[in-house]
TORVOTI-384325 format. One record per residue (C-alpha): x, y, z; residue number from 1. Coordinates in Angstrom, 3 decimals. Example, Ala and Ser with C-alpha at 12.3 -4.5 7.8 and 13.67 -1.06 7.14 Angstrom:
2
- u:v:w:seq
- 12.300:-4.500:7.800:1
- 13.670:-1.060:7.140:2
END
This chain:
547
- u:v:w:seq
- 26.785:-8.032:-3.006:1
- 24.791:-10.729:-5.307:2
- 21.026:-11.272:-4.692:3
- 21.789:-14.787:-3.246:4
- 23.770:-13.148:-0.587:5
- 21.529:-10.588:0.371:6
- 20.654:-11.335:4.294:7
- 17.154:-12.860:3.889:8
- 15.932:-15.223:6.937:9
- 13.475:-17.864:6.704:10
- 10.630:-18.449:8.962:11
- 12.750:-20.675:10.983:12
- 14.967:-17.824:12.410:13
- 12.038:-16.175:14.103:14
- 12.120:-17.045:17.366:15
- 8.582:-17.077:17.972:16
- 8.633:-16.706:21.905:17
- 10.300:-13.025:20.989:18
- 8.115:-12.260:18.302:19
- 4.925:-13.004:20.011:20
- 6.338:-11.208:23.161:21
- 6.343:-7.740:21.295:22
- 2.945:-5.927:20.853:23
- 2.703:-3.216:18.575:24
- 0.748:-0.250:19.193:25
- -2.030:-1.291:16.675:26
- -2.307:-4.818:18.506:27
- -6.196:-5.891:17.668:28
- -6.096:-8.980:19.896:29
- -3.853:-11.151:17.835:30
- -3.285:-14.753:18.928:31
- 0.138:-16.055:19.350:32
- 1.652:-17.162:16.108:33
- 2.541:-20.873:15.911:34
- 4.393:-21.213:12.641:35
- 5.667:-18.564:10.809:36
- 5.393:-20.478:7.344:37
- 1.394:-19.454:8.044:38
- 2.204:-15.920:9.258:39
- 0.105:-14.487:5.930:40
- -2.560:-16.995:6.028:41
- -6.007:-15.935:6.433:42
- -9.109:-17.911:7.536:43
- -12.460:-17.500:6.225:44
- -15.758:-18.905:7.632:45
- -18.075:-19.776:4.462:46
- -20.977:-21.681:6.514:47
- -21.348:-23.216:9.647:48
- -19.218:-26.342:9.417:49
- -16.509:-24.842:6.812:50
- -13.534:-22.578:6.831:51
- -11.181:-21.823:3.830:52
- -7.584:-21.265:4.319:53
- -5.915:-18.544:2.118:54
- -2.590:-17.260:1.734:55
- -3.525:-13.646:0.065:56
- 0.441:-12.729:-0.723:57
- 3.731:-14.690:-0.446:58
- 7.226:-13.329:0.580:59
- 10.558:-14.496:0.138:60
- 11.752:-14.171:3.636:61
- 12.659:-12.082:6.414:62
- 14.531:-8.645:6.626:63
- 15.632:-7.731:10.016:64
- 15.089:-4.159:11.136:65
- 15.442:-2.068:14.162:66
- 15.327:1.915:15.088:67
- 18.513:1.051:17.276:68
- 21.552:0.090:15.757:69
- 22.469:-2.087:18.132:70
- 20.079:-5.094:19.560:71
- 20.144:-8.273:21.278:72
- 19.199:-11.210:19.347:73
- 17.526:-14.811:20.710:74
- 20.798:-16.278:21.372:75
- 21.976:-13.223:23.525:76
- 24.129:-11.885:20.833:77
- 24.814:-7.924:19.899:78
- 23.771:-7.562:16.408:79
- 22.761:-4.527:14.149:80
- 19.241:-3.335:13.570:81
- 20.430:-1.342:10.226:82
- 23.148:-3.321:8.742:83
- 20.761:-6.152:6.964:84
- 18.059:-3.122:5.771:85
- 21.282:-1.222:4.477:86
- 22.584:-3.959:1.871:87
- 19.183:-4.274:0.658:88
- 19.276:-0.278:0.006:89
- 23.016:-0.687:-1.410:90
- 21.498:-2.875:-3.970:91
- 18.090:-1.471:-4.814:92
- 18.204:2.269:-3.868:93
- 15.120:2.112:-1.417:94
- 12.498:-0.214:-0.605:95
- 8.615:0.773:-0.649:96
- 7.007:-0.648:2.272:97
- 3.649:-1.529:3.196:98
- 2.785:-2.033:6.941:99
- 0.299:-4.751:7.651:100
- -1.745:-5.739:10.534:101
- -1.163:-9.582:9.926:102
- 0.842:-9.835:13.360:103
- -1.683:-7.392:15.176:104
- -4.616:-9.294:14.133:105
- -3.509:-13.043:13.542:106
- -5.795:-15.710:14.052:107
- -9.058:-13.512:13.831:108
- -11.555:-15.365:11.635:109
- -13.140:-13.548:8.678:110
- -16.998:-14.471:8.681:111
- -18.487:-14.258:5.613:112
- -21.678:-16.563:6.100:113
- -23.640:-13.071:5.395:114
- -22.595:-9.745:4.427:115
- -21.026:-7.631:7.210:116
- -22.940:-5.064:8.743:117
- -22.592:-1.128:9.344:118
- -20.704:-1.944:12.505:119
- -18.008:-4.164:10.995:120
- -17.035:-1.587:7.953:121
- -13.850:-1.186:9.764:122
- -12.914:-4.860:9.462:123
- -14.102:-4.343:5.792:124
- -11.827:-1.857:5.044:125
- -8.943:-3.048:6.923:126
- -8.942:-7.005:6.089:127
- -10.337:-6.864:3.064:128
- -10.105:-3.545:0.910:129
- -6.800:-2.816:2.655:130
- -5.713:-6.443:2.706:131
- -4.117:-5.923:6.261:132
- -2.420:-3.029:5.328:133
- -2.350:0.243:7.136:134
- 0.457:1.961:6.448:135
- 2.860:2.906:3.506:136
- 6.276:4.570:3.044:137
- 9.703:4.403:1.678:138
- 12.914:3.073:3.271:139
- 15.834:5.269:2.095:140
- 19.276:5.419:2.737:141
- 20.722:7.482:5.900:142
- 24.141:8.703:6.732:143
- 25.063:8.759:10.350:144
- 28.471:7.880:11.727:145
- 28.047:5.187:8.867:146
- 25.754:3.912:6.227:147
- 22.514:3.845:7.773:148
- 19.095:3.616:6.980:149
- 15.724:6.134:7.537:150
- 12.248:6.382:6.060:151
- 9.968:8.852:4.437:152
- 6.371:9.052:5.436:153
- 3.271:11.217:5.284:154
- 2.541:12.547:7.989:155
- 6.289:13.324:8.345:156
- 6.436:12.681:11.827:157
- 5.718:9.519:11.384:158
- 7.686:6.718:13.225:159
- 10.418:9.889:13.927:160
- 11.402:9.009:10.564:161
- 12.566:5.242:11.059:162
- 11.088:1.798:10.904:163
- 8.738:2.022:14.068:164
- 7.887:0.131:17.081:165
- 9.776:-3.485:17.329:166
- 6.104:-5.128:17.000:167
- 5.506:-3.522:13.815:168
- 5.556:-5.795:10.420:169
- 5.938:-4.234:6.801:170
- 6.389:-5.728:3.116:171
- 9.340:-4.428:1.338:172
- 9.230:-3.903:-2.344:173
- 11.724:-3.013:-4.806:174
- 11.803:-1.229:-8.082:175
- 12.821:-3.646:-10.889:176
- 13.545:-1.626:-14.407:177
- 14.040:-3.346:-18.063:178
- 17.490:-4.792:-18.783:179
- 18.572:-1.671:-20.804:180
- 17.956:0.385:-17.945:181
- 21.856:0.479:-16.408:182
- 22.328:0.153:-13.235:183
- 23.670:3.774:-12.558:184
- 20.528:4.862:-14.500:185
- 18.249:2.765:-12.360:186
- 20.064:4.289:-9.417:187
- 19.545:7.668:-10.810:188
- 15.736:7.432:-10.667:189
- 15.333:5.602:-7.235:190
- 17.529:8.789:-5.958:191
- 15.000:10.975:-7.960:192
- 12.040:9.587:-6.355:193
- 13.989:9.791:-2.721:194
- 14.811:13.938:-3.653:195
- 11.382:14.268:-4.544:196
- 9.820:12.665:-1.658:197
- 12.356:14.874:0.560:198
- 10.498:17.777:-1.061:199
- 7.094:16.464:-0.638:200
- 7.725:15.760:3.052:201
- 8.602:19.451:3.943:202
- 5.693:20.861:2.073:203
- 2.742:18.489:1.671:204
- 0.351:18.381:4.376:205
- -1.196:15.056:5.895:206
- -4.884:14.477:4.331:207
- -7.931:15.602:6.426:208
- -10.285:13.791:4.481:209
- -11.484:10.390:4.905:210
- -8.666:8.578:3.098:211
- -10.376:5.230:3.323:212
- -12.259:6.212:0.137:213
- -13.124:9.674:0.793:214
- -10.243:11.504:-0.511:215
- -9.949:11.572:-4.103:216
- -6.713:11.186:-5.819:217
- -5.582:14.592:-7.294:218
- -2.379:13.210:-9.128:219
- -3.471:10.303:-12.045:220
- -2.327:11.365:-14.880:221
- 0.792:13.526:-16.790:222
- -0.722:16.988:-16.405:223
- -1.945:16.682:-12.965:224
- 1.550:15.277:-11.908:225
- 3.306:18.212:-13.466:226
- 1.034:20.621:-11.697:227
- 1.320:18.730:-8.468:228
- 5.091:19.027:-8.352:229
- 5.639:22.023:-10.171:230
- 3.660:23.628:-6.687:231
- 6.100:21.730:-4.817:232
- 9.079:22.681:-6.185:233
- 7.818:26.446:-6.098:234
- 6.806:25.932:-2.244:235
- 10.318:24.973:-1.657:236
- 11.673:28.413:-3.216:237
- 8.809:29.986:-0.960:238
- 6.364:30.486:-2.962:239
- 3.104:31.504:-0.995:240
- 0.722:30.772:-3.740:241
- 2.069:27.172:-3.939:242
- 2.182:26.693:-0.071:243
- -1.634:27.784:-0.241:244
- -2.146:25.176:-3.392:245
- -0.685:22.450:-1.410:246
- -2.688:23.523:1.893:247
- -5.956:23.005:0.003:248
- -7.963:20.048:1.060:249
- -8.098:18.316:-2.310:250
- -4.232:18.684:-2.489:251
- -3.146:17.051:0.971:252
- -2.249:13.408:0.657:253
- -2.591:10.315:3.110:254
- 0.513:7.724:3.299:255
- 0.498:5.526:0.387:256
- -0.590:8.796:-2.133:257
- 2.397:10.343:-1.069:258
- 4.210:7.200:-1.616:259
- 2.713:6.602:-4.937:260
- 3.392:10.191:-6.284:261
- 6.807:9.974:-5.390:262
- 6.938:6.506:-7.828:263
- 5.935:8.689:-10.821:264
- 8.703:11.402:-10.234:265
- 10.994:9.768:-12.973:266
- 9.544:11.616:-15.618:267
- 10.980:14.708:-14.063:268
- 14.592:13.654:-12.809:269
- 16.204:15.715:-10.110:270
- 18.803:17.155:-12.280:271
- 18.699:20.061:-14.664:272
- 17.139:18.983:-17.299:273
- 14.394:17.340:-15.293:274
- 13.874:20.383:-13.346:275
- 14.011:22.657:-16.461:276
- 11.009:20.299:-18.094:277
- 8.860:20.801:-14.906:278
- 9.791:24.448:-14.517:279
- 9.372:25.334:-18.365:280
- 12.717:26.181:-18.726:281
- 13.075:28.391:-15.508:282
- 17.004:28.301:-15.328:283
- 16.922:30.539:-12.082:284
- 14.450:28.263:-10.309:285
- 16.038:25.302:-11.323:286
- 19.458:26.476:-9.892:287
- 17.791:27.266:-6.821:288
- 16.368:23.852:-6.141:289
- 19.711:22.136:-6.873:290
- 21.463:24.610:-4.402:291
- 19.004:23.730:-1.592:292
- 19.788:20.314:-2.043:293
- 23.400:21.059:-2.000:294
- 22.693:22.732:1.364:295
- 20.949:19.593:2.717:296
- 23.735:17.531:1.610:297
- 26.239:19.550:3.147:298
- 24.654:19.542:6.396:299
- 23.223:23.355:6.222:300
- 19.671:24.640:7.497:301
- 17.862:25.161:4.615:302
- 13.906:25.917:4.128:303
- 13.173:22.294:3.367:304
- 15.213:20.760:6.437:305
- 13.484:23.832:8.668:306
- 10.046:22.888:7.390:307
- 10.105:19.159:7.580:308
- 9.083:17.710:10.962:309
- 10.968:14.514:10.000:310
- 14.029:14.236:12.639:311
- 16.044:12.108:10.430:312
- 15.566:14.669:7.389:313
- 15.478:17.344:9.669:314
- 18.989:16.698:11.189:315
- 20.652:15.809:7.844:316
- 20.962:12.388:8.032:317
- 18.615:11.395:5.228:318
- 20.368:13.355:2.300:319
- 19.006:14.108:-1.381:320
- 21.350:12.134:-3.345:321
- 22.939:13.927:-6.703:322
- 21.480:12.459:-9.807:323
- 23.229:12.225:-12.995:324
- 22.874:15.349:-15.069:325
- 22.625:13.168:-18.278:326
- 19.874:11.024:-17.026:327
- 16.842:11.564:-19.298:328
- 13.261:11.636:-18.001:329
- 11.915:7.896:-17.683:330
- 9.522:8.275:-20.349:331
- 12.387:9.539:-22.988:332
- 14.714:6.309:-22.028:333
- 11.706:4.124:-22.589:334
- 11.372:5.687:-26.101:335
- 14.857:5.836:-27.040:336
- 14.689:2.044:-26.339:337
- 11.726:1.436:-28.862:338
- 8.847:1.643:-26.069:339
- 5.735:3.903:-27.427:340
- 4.470:5.988:-23.951:341
- 1.274:7.569:-24.195:342
- 1.836:11.392:-23.687:343
- -0.437:11.789:-20.708:344
- 0.279:8.662:-18.936:345
- 2.457:8.080:-15.702:346
- 4.964:5.087:-15.161:347
- 2.878:3.887:-11.718:348
- -0.879:4.165:-12.600:349
- -3.214:4.398:-9.410:350
- -5.657:1.616:-9.051:351
- -9.442:1.983:-9.856:352
- -12.134:1.412:-6.901:353
- -12.731:-1.659:-9.131:354
- -9.227:-2.905:-9.543:355
- -9.077:-2.853:-5.606:356
- -12.131:-5.031:-4.805:357
- -11.357:-7.390:-7.511:358
- -7.947:-8.126:-6.292:359
- -9.218:-8.414:-2.902:360
- -11.923:-10.785:-3.532:361
- -9.443:-12.822:-5.900:362
- -6.625:-12.983:-2.982:363
- -9.322:-13.869:-0.107:364
- -11.481:-16.153:-1.842:365
- -9.769:-17.528:-5.391:366
- -12.083:-19.731:-7.678:367
- -9.570:-21.018:-9.630:368
- -9.890:-24.600:-8.136:369
- -13.393:-23.976:-6.886:370
- -14.971:-22.272:-9.989:371
- -18.725:-23.754:-9.115:372
- -17.897:-24.240:-5.147:373
- -21.313:-23.048:-4.013:374
- -19.776:-22.217:-0.390:375
- -16.988:-20.041:-2.265:376
- -19.479:-18.146:-4.329:377
- -21.725:-17.714:-1.688:378
- -18.885:-15.962:0.575:379
- -17.818:-13.788:-2.700:380
- -21.455:-12.839:-2.995:381
- -21.588:-11.823:0.685:382
- -18.398:-10.084:0.684:383
- -19.565:-7.952:-2.683:384
- -22.950:-7.155:-0.653:385
- -20.603:-5.544:2.071:386
- -19.175:-3.196:-0.112:387
- -22.202:-1.065:-0.824:388
- -21.544:1.735:1.507:389
- -17.851:1.907:0.275:390
- -19.012:2.519:-3.394:391
- -21.741:4.843:-2.196:392
- -18.906:6.800:0.132:393
- -16.747:7.092:-3.160:394
- -19.638:8.511:-4.649:395
- -19.961:11.199:-2.199:396
- -23.418:9.990:-1.521:397
- -24.715:9.807:2.393:398
- -27.322:7.576:2.979:399
- -30.408:8.996:4.681:400
- -30.813:7.908:8.706:401
- -32.734:4.610:9.141:402
- -35.805:5.128:11.487:403
- -35.779:3.388:14.891:404
- -36.488:-0.490:14.636:405
- -39.967:-0.996:16.091:406
- -40.140:-4.325:18.355:407
- -43.361:-6.419:18.644:408
- -45.093:-5.686:22.144:409
- -42.821:-3.014:23.009:410
- -44.475:0.685:22.427:411
- -42.078:2.795:20.475:412
- -40.449:5.705:22.430:413
- -42.448:9.182:21.635:414
- -39.402:11.478:21.359:415
- -40.696:15.392:21.169:416
- -39.096:16.597:17.688:417
- -39.796:18.830:14.625:418
- -41.501:17.175:11.766:419
- -38.902:16.506:9.160:420
- -39.430:16.774:5.348:421
- -39.086:13.774:3.427:422
- -36.138:13.605:1.232:423
- -36.409:11.320:-1.854:424
- -33.615:8.688:-2.062:425
- -30.945:9.514:-4.403:426
- -31.429:8.157:-7.456:427
- -27.635:6.615:-7.660:428
- -28.531:4.832:-4.586:429
- -31.445:2.803:-6.134:430
- -28.905:2.356:-9.268:431
- -26.115:0.918:-6.808:432
- -28.322:-1.409:-5.178:433
- -29.416:-2.560:-8.535:434
- -25.716:-3.149:-9.278:435
- -25.435:-5.147:-6.211:436
- -28.162:-7.454:-7.278:437
- -26.770:-7.963:-10.516:438
- -23.441:-9.014:-8.764:439
- -24.545:-11.206:-6.498:440
- -26.714:-13.045:-9.019:441
- -23.500:-13.100:-11.486:442
- -21.174:-14.687:-8.780:443
- -23.736:-17.298:-7.840:444
- -24.290:-18.727:-11.583:445
- -22.812:-21.595:-12.828:446
- -19.594:-21.409:-15.082:447
- -18.097:-23.861:-17.468:448
- -14.541:-22.784:-17.096:449
- -12.714:-20.075:-14.772:450
- -12.044:-18.048:-17.999:451
- -15.806:-18.004:-18.284:452
- -16.389:-16.918:-14.854:453
- -13.391:-14.176:-14.922:454
- -15.213:-12.617:-18.299:455
- -18.294:-12.571:-16.006:456
- -16.164:-10.405:-13.336:457
- -14.920:-8.289:-16.468:458
- -18.448:-7.139:-16.881:459
- -19.252:-6.517:-13.532:460
- -16.438:-4.433:-13.157:461
- -16.953:-2.152:-16.278:462
- -20.400:-1.847:-14.808:463
- -18.650:-0.533:-11.384:464
- -16.591:2.001:-13.076:465
- -19.469:2.973:-14.905:466
- -20.922:4.412:-11.617:467
- -17.820:6.463:-10.684:468
- -17.712:7.942:-14.057:469
- -14.665:9.066:-15.773:470
- -13.369:11.454:-12.961:471
- -10.862:11.073:-10.038:472
- -13.414:9.949:-7.778:473
- -13.091:6.459:-9.328:474
- -9.197:5.875:-8.597:475
- -8.110:4.962:-5.085:476
- -4.318:3.938:-3.486:477
- -4.611:1.965:-0.446:478
- -1.038:0.986:1.058:479
- -1.907:-2.666:-0.111:480
- -1.511:-1.914:-4.060:481
- 2.332:-1.906:-3.385:482
- 2.280:-5.827:-2.295:483
- -0.475:-6.399:-4.878:484
- 1.976:-5.113:-7.618:485
- 5.041:-6.984:-6.148:486
- 3.517:-10.496:-6.132:487
- 3.888:-10.741:-10.038:488
- 1.656:-13.430:-9.764:489
- 0.149:-13.067:-13.540:490
- -3.003:-11.353:-12.326:491
- -3.634:-9.162:-15.785:492
- -6.288:-6.928:-14.057:493
- -3.896:-4.536:-12.372:494
- -3.027:-1.448:-13.661:495
- -0.650:-1.259:-16.117:496
- 2.007:1.134:-16.018:497
- 5.758:1.238:-17.456:498
- 9.100:1.771:-16.751:499
- 9.726:-0.524:-14.022:500
- 7.682:-2.721:-11.837:501
- 7.485:-3.665:-8.363:502
- 9.092:-7.056:-6.566:503
- 8.321:-8.247:-3.339:504
- 11.762:-8.948:-1.774:505
- 10.826:-9.720:2.083:506
- 9.219:-8.880:5.536:507
- 10.825:-6.292:7.465:508
- 10.461:-7.724:11.192:509
- 12.496:-6.416:14.245:510
- 16.203:-7.779:14.149:511
- 16.137:-9.180:17.787:512
- 13.270:-11.513:17.062:513
- 15.847:-13.406:14.570:514
- 18.490:-15.534:15.076:515
- 21.387:-16.419:12.746:516
- 22.129:-20.008:13.581:517
- 19.751:-21.315:11.050:518
- 20.166:-21.261:7.076:519
- 19.041:-18.427:5.715:520
- 16.866:-18.730:2.160:521
- 18.196:-17.608:-1.316:522
- 15.909:-14.435:-1.717:523
- 14.516:-15.899:-5.096:524
- 13.202:-18.878:-3.264:525
- 9.527:-18.392:-2.001:526
- 8.681:-19.543:1.575:527
- 6.863:-23.023:1.336:528
- 3.555:-23.261:2.747:529
- 2.293:-26.348:4.554:530
- 0.489:-28.545:2.880:531
- -3.380:-27.922:3.197:532
- -6.106:-30.172:3.674:533
- -8.667:-30.663:0.912:534
- -7.481:-27.839:-1.260:535
- -7.486:-25.542:1.704:536
- -10.705:-26.169:2.676:537
- -11.249:-26.962:6.660:538
- -14.034:-28.446:9.051:539
- -14.979:-25.601:11.080:540
- -13.599:-25.534:14.402:541
- -13.720:-22.950:17.136:542
- -10.749:-22.395:19.701:543
- -9.692:-25.855:18.993:544
- -8.263:-24.692:15.462:545
- -4.625:-24.509:15.039:546
- -3.444:-21.651:14.039:547
END
């Protein structure tokens, strides 16, 4: 099927009465959507009279999906909840999906008239750093009575191995390989990702750390990737040492990290040569791993299926595709075509914390058209000032308790307590606060051009990474990164990998909210946003503002 024939629906196909009636378990008092063309917009209060309207990312259209294979659409027709997404899987092998809060939080203003306080840090993480993304996983092919789909997530029980609640919304990305990679080779690499996610699904535990910045990545280069995957392979063969390794707190993964590791597995294809490379030539272990794959594909109980809590894998609907024996590691193929690959690099590198922050600010408060706009500059400064707790958390620093506030005219309550020794303030806290002051000052300086402003931000980001040092503490993989990289919008400050890119193909929504009787979009055509007033700046209104 050609890309132009893919089942991609326009905003006009979405029945808003049905769509708005469905509330997900993650609903955060979102307002009803009045215009699907504005579904991904954010409204930011920058002063008492002005809000700024921005669209942090774009999607080409909407893809229908449901847990059930049979649903009723708004025209009371029976349609499949699986067929549309299956066509995308047939074409691309798998979809990397970021689940977003846009529907659950729709219509909520982000107030940046001042820095966010401690009580608002959850909003800071969810709406700004995560960009509204709260989960990431992979939609993969499945086989029931006919072709279908399922999902591989961490934790492995998530959504019962399907898309999840009809109120969920996810943004899907495909992998795009260089032109010299044949379609068969590309499918071999996406099948490799599926196989490794299946192995990880069974033995890698979900993180118990604070994964909003408190769970540093363990996989960030080739040696750490090899160590992790080798232990996954040995665990699948019953090694108690490997299982203990994967059960260690730092080796557990959160959802986006699980997906990120999977995307890096094409350097170890799930075939004899790839597994031999990983297992240092141990042919006996390679043979046993491939036997596990064969048992899964023949719907026979195996150690992977017994250990997994994903019902779609446990009952063999998710298969482990056979990867062509002649498929080389992805870096080898790149080098065969004249590319130089650094030996310790990985194809899909993580973000640094500074890159996540920079991307969040760039997409929420773009300065290109307003490089010296005082309101935008002040809002950016307030946004950065709100990030102090996140930076301290990433450094593993806990702020000392704040003494009770004394209210003039009200005698303080005398609580009996033991005298506490005075704890000197960690010098890193002082350094971070000096840095935050430097940032706010730089953001509010006048600049001759956007390029000059961008160069100043470069300096800020270098200093931010210096705080975190050269360790894995500085790396961060929130769910939003898959959308960020899928946009391909010319942002040269994002991590630069090799071997493939991501491309956003559409937003997945409940198929029962989509009608067929409106023309579909060519999936290369972006949804056109309505013309904004005064370059996206509007007079501030409260309840009267129309979303």
